Backbone as XML, in Angstrom:
<?xml version="1.0"?>
<chain id="A" units="angstrom">
  <residue number="1" name="MET">
    <atom name="N" x="-15.976" y="-14.747" z="-21.845"/>
    <atom name="CA" x="-14.861" y="-14.236" z="-21.816"/>
    <atom name="C" x="-15.016" y="-13.039" z="-21.046"/>
  </residue>
  <residue number="2" name="LEU">
    <atom name="N" x="-15.699" y="-12.353" z="-20.823"/>
    <atom name="CA" x="-14.898" y="-11.050" z="-20.098"/>
    <atom name="C" x="-14.607" y="-11.195" z="-18.543"/>
  </residue>
  <residue number="3" name="ARG">
    <atom name="N" x="-15.487" y="-12.315" z="-18.330"/>
    <atom name="CA" x="-15.417" y="-12.792" z="-16.862"/>
    <atom name="C" x="-13.549" y="-13.366" z="-16.887"/>
  </residue>
  <residue number="4" name="LYS">
    <atom name="N" x="-13.230" y="-14.077" z="-17.900"/>
    <atom name="CA" x="-11.602" y="-14.651" z="-17.533"/>
    <atom name="C" x="-11.101" y="-13.294" z="-17.428"/>
  </residue>
  <residue number="5" name="LYS">
    <atom name="N" x="-11.021" y="-12.295" z="-18.572"/>
    <atom name="CA" x="-10.216" y="-11.290" z="-18.416"/>
    <atom name="C" x="-10.228" y="-10.638" z="-17.307"/>
  </residue>
  <residue number="6" name="GLU">
    <atom name="N" x="-11.500" y="-10.402" z="-16.223"/>
    <atom name="CA" x="-11.345" y="-9.860" z="-15.235"/>
    <atom name="C" x="-10.735" y="-10.714" z="-14.292"/>
  </residue>
  <residue number="7" name="GLU">
    <atom name="N" x="-10.671" y="-11.742" z="-13.785"/>
    <atom name="CA" x="-9.874" y="-12.535" z="-13.237"/>
    <atom name="C" x="-8.320" y="-12.436" z="-13.203"/>
  </residue>
  <residue number="8" name="ASN">
    <atom name="N" x="-8.031" y="-12.340" z="-14.919"/>
    <atom name="CA" x="-6.785" y="-12.275" z="-14.774"/>
    <atom name="C" x="-6.099" y="-10.743" z="-14.620"/>
  </residue>
  <residue number="9" name="ASN">
    <atom name="N" x="-6.861" y="-9.926" z="-14.423"/>
    <atom name="CA" x="-6.466" y="-8.617" z="-13.858"/>
    <atom name="C" x="-6.441" y="-8.260" z="-12.634"/>
  </residue>
  <residue number="10" name="THR">
    <atom name="N" x="-6.850" y="-9.365" z="-11.696"/>
    <atom name="CA" x="-6.800" y="-9.189" z="-10.115"/>
    <atom name="C" x="-5.609" y="-10.314" z="-9.712"/>
  </residue>
  <residue number="11" name="GLU">
    <atom name="N" x="-5.236" y="-11.073" z="-10.185"/>
    <atom name="CA" x="-4.373" y="-11.807" z="-10.286"/>
    <atom name="C" x="-3.193" y="-11.147" z="-9.441"/>
  </residue>
  <residue number="12" name="VAL">
    <atom name="N" x="-2.616" y="-11.733" z="-8.481"/>
    <atom name="CA" x="-1.283" y="-11.284" z="-7.670"/>
    <atom name="C" x="-0.258" y="-12.030" z="-8.928"/>
  </residue>
  <residue number="13" name="LYS">
    <atom name="N" x="0.705" y="-10.897" z="-9.571"/>
    <atom name="CA" x="1.782" y="-10.966" z="-10.421"/>
    <atom name="C" x="3.046" y="-11.208" z="-9.492"/>
  </residue>
  <residue number="14" name="SER">
    <atom name="N" x="3.195" y="-11.053" z="-8.497"/>
    <atom name="CA" x="4.699" y="-11.200" z="-7.843"/>
    <atom name="C" x="4.042" y="-11.403" z="-6.273"/>
  </residue>
  <residue number="15" name="ILE">
    <atom name="N" x="4.818" y="-12.325" z="-5.474"/>
    <atom name="CA" x="5.045" y="-12.415" z="-4.066"/>
    <atom name="C" x="5.894" y="-12.368" z="-3.542"/>
  </residue>
  <residue number="16" name="LEU">
    <atom name="N" x="6.362" y="-11.641" z="-2.491"/>
    <atom name="CA" x="7.957" y="-11.349" z="-1.991"/>
    <atom name="C" x="7.357" y="-12.131" z="-0.745"/>
  </residue>
  <residue number="17" name="ALA">
    <atom name="N" x="8.173" y="-13.279" z="-0.278"/>
    <atom name="CA" x="7.815" y="-14.140" z="0.661"/>
    <atom name="C" x="8.150" y="-13.989" z="2.155"/>
  </residue>
  <residue number="18" name="GLN">
    <atom name="N" x="7.840" y="-14.548" z="2.980"/>
    <atom name="CA" x="7.929" y="-14.182" z="4.306"/>
    <atom name="C" x="9.616" y="-14.690" z="4.364"/>
  </residue>
  <residue number="19" name="GLY">
    <atom name="N" x="10.345" y="-13.888" z="5.236"/>
    <atom name="CA" x="11.958" y="-14.253" z="5.446"/>
    <atom name="C" x="12.490" y="-13.929" z="4.363"/>
  </residue>
  <residue number="20" name="LEU">
    <atom name="N" x="12.081" y="-13.098" z="3.161"/>
    <atom name="CA" x="13.001" y="-12.200" z="2.274"/>
    <atom name="C" x="12.755" y="-11.139" z="2.889"/>
  </residue>
  <residue number="21" name="LYS">
    <atom name="N" x="14.218" y="-10.538" z="2.729"/>
    <atom name="CA" x="14.517" y="-9.271" z="3.359"/>
    <atom name="C" x="14.965" y="-8.375" z="1.952"/>
  </residue>
  <residue number="22" name="ILE">
    <atom name="N" x="14.548" y="-7.387" z="1.619"/>
    <atom name="CA" x="15.476" y="-6.347" z="0.138"/>
    <atom name="C" x="15.499" y="-4.880" z="0.872"/>
  </residue>
  <residue number="23" name="GLU">
    <atom name="N" x="16.478" y="-4.775" z="0.334"/>
    <atom name="CA" x="17.544" y="-3.062" z="0.811"/>
    <atom name="C" x="17.338" y="-2.670" z="-0.400"/>
  </residue>
  <residue number="24" name="GLY">
    <atom name="N" x="16.399" y="-1.542" z="-0.154"/>
    <atom name="CA" x="16.395" y="-0.683" z="-1.846"/>
    <atom name="C" x="14.822" y="-0.818" z="-2.354"/>
  </residue>
  <residue number="25" name="ASN">
    <atom name="N" x="14.632" y="0.299" z="-3.183"/>
    <atom name="CA" x="13.239" y="0.819" z="-4.022"/>
    <atom name="C" x="12.453" y="-0.418" z="-4.782"/>
  </residue>
  <residue number="26" name="LEU">
    <atom name="N" x="11.192" y="-0.701" z="-4.811"/>
    <atom name="CA" x="10.617" y="-1.559" z="-5.417"/>
    <atom name="C" x="9.510" y="-0.839" z="-6.170"/>
  </residue>
  <residue number="27" name="LYS">
    <atom name="N" x="9.718" y="-1.284" z="-7.628"/>
    <atom name="CA" x="8.216" y="-0.506" z="-8.686"/>
    <atom name="C" x="7.574" y="-1.798" z="-9.254"/>
  </residue>
  <residue number="28" name="SER">
    <atom name="N" x="6.169" y="-1.960" z="-9.050"/>
    <atom name="CA" x="5.958" y="-2.681" z="-9.549"/>
    <atom name="C" x="4.110" y="-2.419" z="-10.509"/>
  </residue>
  <residue number="29" name="GLU">
    <atom name="N" x="4.272" y="-3.138" z="-11.528"/>
    <atom name="CA" x="2.815" y="-2.836" z="-12.497"/>
    <atom name="C" x="1.952" y="-3.960" z="-11.632"/>
  </residue>
  <residue number="30" name="GLY">
    <atom name="N" x="1.092" y="-3.869" z="-11.671"/>
    <atom name="CA" x="-0.185" y="-4.901" z="-11.400"/>
    <atom name="C" x="-0.283" y="-4.975" z="-9.648"/>
  </residue>
  <residue number="31" name="LYS">
    <atom name="N" x="-0.749" y="-5.925" z="-9.379"/>
    <atom name="CA" x="-1.059" y="-6.563" z="-8.333"/>
    <atom name="C" x="0.220" y="-7.477" z="-7.609"/>
  </residue>
  <residue number="32" name="ILE">
    <atom name="N" x="0.650" y="-7.200" z="-6.406"/>
    <atom name="CA" x="1.971" y="-7.739" z="-5.901"/>
    <atom name="C" x="1.428" y="-8.042" z="-4.059"/>
  </residue>
  <residue number="33" name="ARG">
    <atom name="N" x="2.169" y="-8.753" z="-3.787"/>
    <atom name="CA" x="1.641" y="-9.106" z="-2.237"/>
    <atom name="C" x="3.191" y="-9.109" z="-1.801"/>
  </residue>
  <residue number="34" name="ILE">
    <atom name="N" x="3.227" y="-8.512" z="-0.186"/>
    <atom name="CA" x="4.638" y="-8.739" z="0.060"/>
    <atom name="C" x="4.427" y="-9.310" z="1.620"/>
  </residue>
  <residue number="35" name="ASP">
    <atom name="N" x="5.116" y="-10.120" z="1.809"/>
    <atom name="CA" x="4.992" y="-10.729" z="3.291"/>
    <atom name="C" x="6.220" y="-10.852" z="3.977"/>
  </residue>
  <residue number="36" name="GLY">
    <atom name="N" x="7.479" y="-10.576" z="2.935"/>
    <atom name="CA" x="8.770" y="-10.398" z="3.931"/>
    <atom name="C" x="8.893" y="-8.763" z="4.467"/>
  </residue>
  <residue number="37" name="GLU">
    <atom name="N" x="10.664" y="-8.153" z="4.529"/>
    <atom name="CA" x="10.578" y="-7.154" z="4.716"/>
    <atom name="C" x="11.453" y="-6.255" z="3.971"/>
  </residue>
  <residue number="38" name="VAL">
    <atom name="N" x="11.001" y="-5.065" z="3.510"/>
    <atom name="CA" x="11.369" y="-4.065" z="2.555"/>
    <atom name="C" x="11.661" y="-2.885" z="3.275"/>
  </residue>
  <residue number="39" name="LEU">
    <atom name="N" x="12.941" y="-2.599" z="3.073"/>
    <atom name="CA" x="13.797" y="-1.398" z="3.812"/>
    <atom name="C" x="13.999" y="-0.647" z="2.329"/>
  </residue>
  <residue number="40" name="GLY">
    <atom name="N" x="13.192" y="0.353" z="2.406"/>
    <atom name="CA" x="13.026" y="1.158" z="0.740"/>
    <atom name="C" x="11.528" y="1.539" z="0.651"/>
  </residue>
  <residue number="41" name="ASP">
    <atom name="N" x="11.353" y="2.135" z="-0.342"/>
    <atom name="CA" x="10.107" y="2.725" z="-0.779"/>
    <atom name="C" x="9.552" y="1.684" z="-1.678"/>
  </residue>
  <residue number="42" name="VAL">
    <atom name="N" x="8.145" y="1.664" z="-1.584"/>
    <atom name="CA" x="7.485" y="0.561" z="-2.886"/>
    <atom name="C" x="6.566" y="1.727" z="-3.381"/>
  </residue>
  <residue number="43" name="THR">
    <atom name="N" x="6.403" y="1.436" z="-4.894"/>
    <atom name="CA" x="5.486" y="1.871" z="-5.299"/>
    <atom name="C" x="4.510" y="1.059" z="-6.521"/>
  </residue>
  <residue number="44" name="GLY">
    <atom name="N" x="3.599" y="1.039" z="-6.554"/>
    <atom name="CA" x="2.772" y="0.026" z="-7.634"/>
    <atom name="C" x="1.338" y="0.228" z="-7.233"/>
  </residue>
  <residue number="45" name="ASP">
    <atom name="N" x="0.618" y="-0.360" z="-8.589"/>
    <atom name="CA" x="-0.746" y="-0.295" z="-9.027"/>
    <atom name="C" x="-1.540" y="-0.796" z="-7.479"/>
  </residue>
  <residue number="46" name="THR">
    <atom name="N" x="-1.690" y="-2.352" z="-7.144"/>
    <atom name="CA" x="-2.173" y="-2.763" z="-6.248"/>
    <atom name="C" x="-1.147" y="-3.282" z="-5.253"/>
  </residue>
  <residue number="47" name="ILE">
    <atom name="N" x="-1.107" y="-2.894" z="-3.945"/>
    <atom name="CA" x="-0.015" y="-4.055" z="-3.116"/>
    <atom name="C" x="-0.747" y="-4.594" z="-1.994"/>
  </residue>
  <residue number="48" name="ILE">
    <atom name="N" x="-0.777" y="-5.604" z="-1.758"/>
    <atom name="CA" x="-0.937" y="-6.085" z="-0.507"/>
    <atom name="C" x="0.140" y="-6.638" z="0.725"/>
  </residue>
  <residue number="49" name="PHE">
    <atom name="N" x="0.205" y="-5.942" z="1.655"/>
    <atom name="CA" x="0.944" y="-6.151" z="2.887"/>
    <atom name="C" x="0.793" y="-7.483" z="3.800"/>
  </residue>
  <residue number="50" name="GLY">
    <atom name="N" x="1.222" y="-8.709" z="3.376"/>
    <atom name="CA" x="0.396" y="-9.377" z="4.542"/>
    <atom name="C" x="0.905" y="-9.418" z="6.091"/>
  </residue>
  <residue number="51" name="SER">
    <atom name="N" x="0.518" y="-10.173" z="6.849"/>
    <atom name="CA" x="0.735" y="-9.970" z="8.315"/>
    <atom name="C" x="1.842" y="-9.811" z="8.706"/>
  </residue>
  <residue number="52" name="THR">
    <atom name="N" x="2.902" y="-10.520" z="7.805"/>
    <atom name="CA" x="4.277" y="-10.608" z="8.496"/>
    <atom name="C" x="4.745" y="-9.761" z="7.798"/>
  </residue>
  <residue number="53" name="ALA">
    <atom name="N" x="4.504" y="-8.828" z="6.746"/>
    <atom name="CA" x="5.035" y="-7.802" z="6.243"/>
    <atom name="C" x="5.713" y="-6.689" z="7.097"/>
  </residue>
  <residue number="54" name="VAL">
    <atom name="N" x="6.911" y="-6.115" z="6.847"/>
    <atom name="CA" x="7.439" y="-5.080" z="7.486"/>
    <atom name="C" x="8.153" y="-4.051" z="6.560"/>
  </residue>
  <residue number="55" name="VAL">
    <atom name="N" x="7.654" y="-3.072" z="6.765"/>
    <atom name="CA" x="8.176" y="-1.854" z="5.620"/>
    <atom name="C" x="8.716" y="-0.981" z="6.246"/>
  </residue>
  <residue number="56" name="LYS">
    <atom name="N" x="9.903" y="-0.501" z="5.826"/>
    <atom name="CA" x="10.378" y="0.891" z="6.275"/>
    <atom name="C" x="10.807" y="1.604" z="5.288"/>
  </residue>
  <residue number="57" name="GLY">
    <atom name="N" x="9.713" y="2.600" z="5.086"/>
    <atom name="CA" x="9.862" y="3.484" z="3.852"/>
    <atom name="C" x="8.863" y="4.086" z="3.078"/>
  </residue>
  <residue number="58" name="LYS">
    <atom name="N" x="8.754" y="5.012" z="2.344"/>
    <atom name="CA" x="7.295" y="5.380" z="1.876"/>
    <atom name="C" x="6.432" y="4.294" z="0.480"/>
  </residue>
  <residue number="59" name="VAL">
    <atom name="N" x="5.264" y="4.618" z="0.888"/>
    <atom name="CA" x="4.356" y="3.461" z="-0.149"/>
    <atom name="C" x="3.611" y="4.434" z="-0.703"/>
  </residue>
  <residue number="60" name="GLN">
    <atom name="N" x="3.886" y="3.995" z="-2.216"/>
    <atom name="CA" x="2.670" y="4.869" z="-3.174"/>
    <atom name="C" x="1.978" y="3.694" z="-4.228"/>
  </residue>
  <residue number="61" name="ALA">
    <atom name="N" x="0.455" y="3.776" z="-4.178"/>
    <atom name="CA" x="0.080" y="2.974" z="-4.869"/>
    <atom name="C" x="-1.686" y="3.355" z="-5.050"/>
  </residue>
  <residue number="62" name="SER">
    <atom name="N" x="-2.156" y="2.642" z="-6.399"/>
    <atom name="CA" x="-3.690" y="3.049" z="-6.552"/>
    <atom name="C" x="-4.131" y="2.363" z="-5.278"/>
  </residue>
  <residue number="63" name="LYS">
    <atom name="N" x="-3.984" y="1.185" z="-4.905"/>
    <atom name="CA" x="-4.636" y="0.402" z="-3.702"/>
    <atom name="C" x="-3.451" y="-0.306" z="-2.945"/>
  </residue>
  <residue number="64" name="VAL">
    <atom name="N" x="-3.876" y="-0.209" z="-1.699"/>
    <atom name="CA" x="-3.059" y="-0.648" z="-0.453"/>
    <atom name="C" x="-3.949" y="-1.595" z="0.428"/>
  </residue>
  <residue number="65" name="VAL">
    <atom name="N" x="-3.497" y="-2.544" z="0.829"/>
    <atom name="CA" x="-4.115" y="-3.125" z="1.863"/>
    <atom name="C" x="-3.269" y="-3.878" z="2.642"/>
  </residue>
  <residue number="66" name="LEU">
    <atom name="N" x="-3.149" y="-3.226" z="4.119"/>
    <atom name="CA" x="-2.272" y="-3.404" z="5.084"/>
    <atom name="C" x="-2.975" y="-4.400" z="6.212"/>
  </residue>
  <residue number="67" name="MET">
    <atom name="N" x="-1.883" y="-5.493" z="6.329"/>
    <atom name="CA" x="-2.204" y="-6.151" z="7.293"/>
    <atom name="C" x="-0.781" y="-6.290" z="8.175"/>
  </residue>
  <residue number="68" name="GLY">
    <atom name="N" x="0.257" y="-6.027" z="7.819"/>
    <atom name="CA" x="1.695" y="-5.858" z="8.638"/>
    <atom name="C" x="2.340" y="-4.555" z="9.145"/>
  </residue>
  <residue number="69" name="LYS">
    <atom name="N" x="3.433" y="-4.504" z="8.962"/>
    <atom name="CA" x="3.761" y="-3.263" z="9.782"/>
    <atom name="C" x="4.628" y="-2.243" z="8.683"/>
  </residue>
  <residue number="70" name="LEU">
    <atom name="N" x="4.029" y="-0.951" z="8.971"/>
    <atom name="CA" x="4.776" y="-0.211" z="7.748"/>
    <atom name="C" x="4.862" y="1.236" z="8.984"/>
  </residue>
  <residue number="71" name="GLU">
    <atom name="N" x="6.119" y="1.639" z="8.534"/>
    <atom name="CA" x="6.812" y="2.654" z="8.992"/>
    <atom name="C" x="7.173" y="3.799" z="8.067"/>
  </residue>
  <residue number="72" name="GLY">
    <atom name="N" x="6.437" y="4.684" z="7.637"/>
    <atom name="CA" x="6.919" y="5.458" z="6.939"/>
    <atom name="C" x="5.260" y="5.974" z="6.215"/>
  </residue>
  <residue number="73" name="ASP">
    <atom name="N" x="5.825" y="6.955" z="5.116"/>
    <atom name="CA" x="4.445" y="7.813" z="4.797"/>
    <atom name="C" x="3.604" y="6.866" z="3.515"/>
  </residue>
  <residue number="74" name="LEU">
    <atom name="N" x="2.358" y="7.230" z="3.207"/>
    <atom name="CA" x="1.437" y="6.196" z="2.576"/>
    <atom name="C" x="0.666" y="6.847" z="1.656"/>
  </residue>
  <residue number="75" name="LYS">
    <atom name="N" x="0.816" y="6.840" z="0.391"/>
    <atom name="CA" x="-0.292" y="7.728" z="-0.373"/>
    <atom name="C" x="-0.619" y="6.788" z="-1.292"/>
  </residue>
  <residue number="76" name="ALA">
    <atom name="N" x="-2.257" y="6.779" z="-1.295"/>
    <atom name="CA" x="-3.081" y="5.813" z="-2.222"/>
    <atom name="C" x="-4.441" y="6.286" z="-2.633"/>
  </residue>
  <residue number="77" name="ASP">
    <atom name="N" x="-4.938" y="6.012" z="-3.521"/>
    <atom name="CA" x="-6.401" y="6.227" z="-3.747"/>
    <atom name="C" x="-7.167" y="5.571" z="-2.989"/>
  </residue>
  <residue number="78" name="SER">
    <atom name="N" x="-6.732" y="4.128" z="-2.649"/>
    <atom name="CA" x="-7.708" y="3.406" z="-1.743"/>
    <atom name="C" x="-6.598" y="2.696" z="-0.721"/>
  </residue>
  <residue number="79" name="VAL">
    <atom name="N" x="-7.062" y="2.683" z="0.363"/>
    <atom name="CA" x="-6.196" y="2.532" z="1.732"/>
    <atom name="C" x="-7.254" y="1.633" z="2.673"/>
  </residue>
  <residue number="80" name="GLU">
    <atom name="N" x="-6.923" y="0.331" z="2.622"/>
    <atom name="CA" x="-7.538" y="-0.731" z="4.095"/>
    <atom name="C" x="-6.199" y="-1.043" z="4.680"/>
  </residue>
  <residue number="81" name="ILE">
    <atom name="N" x="-6.455" y="-0.640" z="6.238"/>
    <atom name="CA" x="-5.905" y="-0.979" z="7.090"/>
    <atom name="C" x="-6.810" y="-2.126" z="8.134"/>
  </residue>
  <residue number="82" name="MET">
    <atom name="N" x="-6.116" y="-3.339" z="7.958"/>
    <atom name="CA" x="-6.767" y="-4.558" z="8.559"/>
    <atom name="C" x="-6.586" y="-4.446" z="10.416"/>
  </residue>
  <residue number="83" name="SER">
    <atom name="N" x="-7.142" y="-5.477" z="10.975"/>
    <atom name="CA" x="-6.574" y="-5.223" z="12.652"/>
    <atom name="C" x="-5.918" y="-5.576" z="12.894"/>
  </residue>
  <residue number="84" name="THR">
    <atom name="N" x="-4.734" y="-6.577" z="12.083"/>
    <atom name="CA" x="-3.227" y="-6.861" z="12.469"/>
    <atom name="C" x="-2.272" y="-5.911" z="11.984"/>
  </residue>
  <residue number="85" name="ALA">
    <atom name="N" x="-2.659" y="-4.884" z="11.529"/>
    <atom name="CA" x="-1.736" y="-3.953" z="10.987"/>
    <atom name="C" x="-0.947" y="-3.060" z="12.269"/>
  </residue>
  <residue number="86" name="LYS">
    <atom name="N" x="-0.059" y="-2.397" z="11.663"/>
    <atom name="CA" x="0.623" y="-1.536" z="12.987"/>
    <atom name="C" x="1.273" y="-0.337" z="11.576"/>
  </residue>
  <residue number="87" name="VAL">
    <atom name="N" x="0.544" y="0.911" z="11.647"/>
    <atom name="CA" x="0.911" y="2.287" z="10.927"/>
    <atom name="C" x="1.599" y="3.182" z="11.742"/>
  </residue>
  <residue number="88" name="LYS">
    <atom name="N" x="2.946" y="3.419" z="11.268"/>
    <atom name="CA" x="3.388" y="4.675" z="11.875"/>
    <atom name="C" x="3.747" y="5.748" z="10.902"/>
  </residue>
  <residue number="89" name="GLY">
    <atom name="N" x="2.981" y="6.807" z="10.954"/>
    <atom name="CA" x="3.611" y="7.587" z="9.720"/>
    <atom name="C" x="2.365" y="8.539" z="9.083"/>
  </residue>
  <residue number="90" name="GLU">
    <atom name="N" x="2.407" y="9.316" z="7.723"/>
    <atom name="CA" x="1.338" y="9.944" z="7.298"/>
    <atom name="C" x="0.600" y="8.921" z="6.157"/>
  </residue>
  <residue number="91" name="VAL">
    <atom name="N" x="-0.337" y="9.251" z="6.299"/>
    <atom name="CA" x="-1.546" y="8.661" z="5.533"/>
    <atom name="C" x="-2.158" y="9.673" z="4.787"/>
  </residue>
  <residue number="92" name="LEU">
    <atom name="N" x="-2.113" y="9.577" z="3.216"/>
    <atom name="CA" x="-3.380" y="10.400" z="2.504"/>
    <atom name="C" x="-4.075" y="9.488" z="1.482"/>
  </residue>
  <residue number="93" name="ALA">
    <atom name="N" x="-5.139" y="9.461" z="1.456"/>
    <atom name="CA" x="-6.128" y="8.607" z="0.855"/>
    <atom name="C" x="-7.340" y="9.140" z="0.506"/>
  </residue>
  <residue number="94" name="LYS">
    <atom name="N" x="-7.746" y="9.028" z="-0.713"/>
    <atom name="CA" x="-8.995" y="9.210" z="-1.154"/>
    <atom name="C" x="-10.188" y="8.684" z="-0.283"/>
  </residue>
  <residue number="95" name="GLU">
    <atom name="N" x="-10.017" y="7.115" z="-0.074"/>
    <atom name="CA" x="-10.516" y="6.298" z="0.196"/>
    <atom name="C" x="-9.870" y="5.628" z="1.722"/>
  </residue>
  <residue number="96" name="LEU">
    <atom name="N" x="-10.373" y="5.811" z="2.784"/>
    <atom name="CA" x="-9.378" y="5.034" z="3.654"/>
    <atom name="C" x="-10.721" y="4.126" z="4.813"/>
  </residue>
  <residue number="97" name="SER">
    <atom name="N" x="-10.035" y="3.029" z="4.995"/>
    <atom name="CA" x="-10.991" y="2.141" z="5.888"/>
    <atom name="C" x="-9.844" y="1.645" z="7.094"/>
  </residue>
  <residue number="98" name="ILE">
    <atom name="N" x="-10.086" y="1.751" z="8.114"/>
    <atom name="CA" x="-9.525" y="1.232" z="8.989"/>
    <atom name="C" x="-10.120" y="0.127" z="10.251"/>
  </residue>
  <residue number="99" name="GLU">
    <atom name="N" x="-9.909" y="-1.248" z="10.293"/>
    <atom name="CA" x="-10.145" y="-2.352" z="10.952"/>
    <atom name="C" x="-10.289" y="-2.122" z="12.619"/>
  </residue>
  <residue number="100" name="LYS">
    <atom name="N" x="-11.357" y="-2.325" z="13.129"/>
    <atom name="CA" x="-11.070" y="-2.540" z="14.756"/>
    <atom name="C" x="-10.023" y="-3.354" z="15.146"/>
  </residue>
  <residue number="101" name="GLY">
    <atom name="N" x="-8.908" y="-3.029" z="16.100"/>
    <atom name="CA" x="-7.954" y="-3.301" z="16.285"/>
    <atom name="C" x="-6.566" y="-3.030" z="15.884"/>
  </residue>
  <residue number="102" name="ALA">
    <atom name="N" x="-6.705" y="-2.410" z="14.859"/>
    <atom name="CA" x="-5.675" y="-1.837" z="14.003"/>
    <atom name="C" x="-4.595" y="-0.857" z="14.963"/>
  </residue>
  <residue number="103" name="SER">
    <atom name="N" x="-3.403" y="-1.134" z="14.830"/>
    <atom name="CA" x="-2.412" y="0.436" z="15.459"/>
    <atom name="C" x="-2.209" y="1.227" z="14.431"/>
  </residue>
  <residue number="104" name="VAL">
    <atom name="N" x="-2.329" y="2.644" z="14.898"/>
    <atom name="CA" x="-2.299" y="3.683" z="13.899"/>
    <atom name="C" x="-1.288" y="4.782" z="14.741"/>
  </residue>
  <residue number="105" name="GLU">
    <atom name="N" x="-0.561" y="5.414" z="14.377"/>
    <atom name="CA" x="-0.144" y="6.561" z="14.905"/>
    <atom name="C" x="0.823" y="7.424" z="13.762"/>
  </residue>
  <residue number="106" name="GLY">
    <atom name="N" x="0.071" y="8.362" z="13.439"/>
    <atom name="CA" x="0.795" y="9.435" z="12.698"/>
    <atom name="C" x="-0.828" y="10.632" z="12.307"/>
  </residue>
  <residue number="107" name="THR">
    <atom name="N" x="-0.389" y="11.046" z="10.968"/>
    <atom name="CA" x="-1.506" y="11.947" z="10.551"/>
    <atom name="C" x="-2.286" y="11.374" z="9.488"/>
  </residue>
  <residue number="108" name="PHE">
    <atom name="N" x="-3.402" y="11.423" z="9.287"/>
    <atom name="CA" x="-4.309" y="10.793" z="8.588"/>
    <atom name="C" x="-4.805" y="12.187" z="7.411"/>
  </residue>
  <residue number="109" name="LYS">
    <atom name="N" x="-4.996" y="12.236" z="6.220"/>
    <atom name="CA" x="-5.769" y="12.813" z="5.581"/>
    <atom name="C" x="-6.488" y="12.097" z="4.295"/>
  </residue>
  <residue number="110" name="CYS">
    <atom name="N" x="-7.488" y="12.590" z="4.438"/>
    <atom name="CA" x="-8.618" y="11.650" z="3.457"/>
    <atom name="C" x="-9.925" y="12.375" z="2.865"/>
  </residue>
  <residue number="111" name="GLY">
    <atom name="N" x="-10.436" y="11.598" z="1.653"/>
    <atom name="CA" x="-11.533" y="12.127" z="1.113"/>
    <atom name="C" x="-11.329" y="13.608" z="1.118"/>
  </residue>
  <residue number="112" name="ASP">
    <atom name="N" x="-12.334" y="14.937" z="1.567"/>
    <atom name="CA" x="-12.132" y="16.024" z="1.105"/>
    <atom name="C" x="-11.428" y="16.981" z="1.697"/>
  </residue>
  <residue number="113" name="TYR">
    <atom name="N" x="-10.599" y="16.213" z="2.575"/>
    <atom name="CA" x="-9.507" y="17.131" z="3.149"/>
    <atom name="C" x="-8.488" y="17.346" z="2.316"/>
  </residue>
  <residue number="114" name="LEU">
    <atom name="N" x="-8.319" y="15.927" z="1.366"/>
    <atom name="CA" x="-7.238" y="16.360" z="0.743"/>
    <atom name="C" x="-7.212" y="17.292" z="0.095"/>
  </residue>
  <residue number="115" name="MET">
    <atom name="N" x="-6.181" y="18.329" z="-0.663"/>
    <atom name="CA" x="-6.089" y="19.261" z="-0.988"/>
    <atom name="C" x="-5.549" y="19.412" z="-2.462"/>
  </residue>
  <residue number="116" name="GLY">
    <atom name="N" x="-5.917" y="20.382" z="-3.629"/>
    <atom name="CA" x="-5.263" y="20.319" z="-5.025"/>
    <atom name="C" x="-4.500" y="18.975" z="-5.014"/>
  </residue>
  <residue number="117" name="GLU">
    <atom name="N" x="-2.718" y="19.730" z="-4.752"/>
    <atom name="CA" x="-1.641" y="18.785" z="-4.913"/>
    <atom name="C" x="-1.508" y="17.858" z="-4.446"/>
  </residue>
  <residue number="118" name="GLU">
    <atom name="N" x="-1.999" y="17.586" z="-2.943"/>
    <atom name="CA" x="-2.231" y="15.890" z="-2.478"/>
    <atom name="C" x="-2.961" y="15.033" z="-3.278"/>
  </residue>
  <residue number="119" name="ARG">
    <atom name="N" x="-4.160" y="15.595" z="-3.583"/>
    <atom name="CA" x="-4.877" y="14.703" z="-3.992"/>
    <atom name="C" x="-4.757" y="14.384" z="-6.027"/>
  </residue>
  <residue number="120" name="SER">
    <atom name="N" x="-3.907" y="15.101" z="-6.398"/>
    <atom name="CA" x="-3.289" y="14.962" z="-7.869"/>
    <atom name="C" x="-2.323" y="14.004" z="-7.637"/>
  </residue>
  <residue number="121" name="SER">
    <atom name="N" x="-1.316" y="14.053" z="-6.714"/>
    <atom name="CA" x="-0.069" y="13.242" z="-6.583"/>
    <atom name="C" x="-0.389" y="11.927" z="-6.518"/>
  </residue>
  <residue number="122" name="LEU">
    <atom name="N" x="-1.797" y="11.531" z="-6.099"/>
    <atom name="CA" x="-2.092" y="10.028" z="-5.427"/>
    <atom name="C" x="-2.352" y="9.656" z="-6.818"/>
  </residue>
  <residue number="123" name="THR">
    <atom name="N" x="-2.534" y="10.175" z="-8.178"/>
    <atom name="CA" x="-2.964" y="9.374" z="-9.041"/>
    <atom name="C" x="-1.750" y="8.917" z="-9.719"/>
  </residue>
  <residue number="124" name="SER">
    <atom name="N" x="-0.952" y="9.614" z="-9.632"/>
    <atom name="CA" x="0.586" y="9.750" z="-10.754"/>
    <atom name="C" x="1.559" y="8.561" z="-10.080"/>
  </residue>
  <residue number="125" name="THR">
    <atom name="N" x="1.345" y="7.495" z="-9.388"/>
    <atom name="CA" x="1.952" y="6.524" z="-8.679"/>
    <atom name="C" x="2.950" y="5.797" z="-9.193"/>
  </residue>
  <residue number="126" name="THR">
    <atom name="N" x="2.981" y="5.574" z="-10.708"/>
    <atom name="CA" x="3.999" y="4.738" z="-11.379"/>
    <atom name="C" x="4.831" y="5.372" z="-12.396"/>
  </residue>
  <residue number="127" name="GLU">
    <atom name="N" x="4.099" y="6.674" z="-12.645"/>
    <atom name="CA" x="5.191" y="7.785" z="-13.672"/>
    <atom name="C" x="6.508" y="8.441" z="-13.520"/>
  </residue>
  <residue number="128" name="GLU">
    <atom name="N" x="6.961" y="7.963" z="-12.338"/>
    <atom name="CA" x="8.244" y="8.703" z="-12.113"/>
    <atom name="C" x="9.136" y="7.845" z="-12.596"/>
  </residue>
</chain>
């Protein structure tokens, strides 16, 4: 029974499909996947940006997997930047991994280099 419960917690609750363009801020609980375009800030628990995703705005989440394009600041406990990703902006993360082939431009702070306020602000993603 515990196994089924764990599987339900990892389900993607919402998908913004390729071809969909949203102008405005998004706030989500649970895991979401974005394959379309967002002009605005995105806040959530776990956010997966597919290879066709284009985001121009700030992103704040517990976990981010980025395969698409992001222009803006990114704050998360865990960030995975995949080989197809293009990132331009400031990235703050407790844990950061960047696959070979990814395009990145900006500043990065992760692990022990995060200081007091930066570190605590990563965990308050959906309380605003």
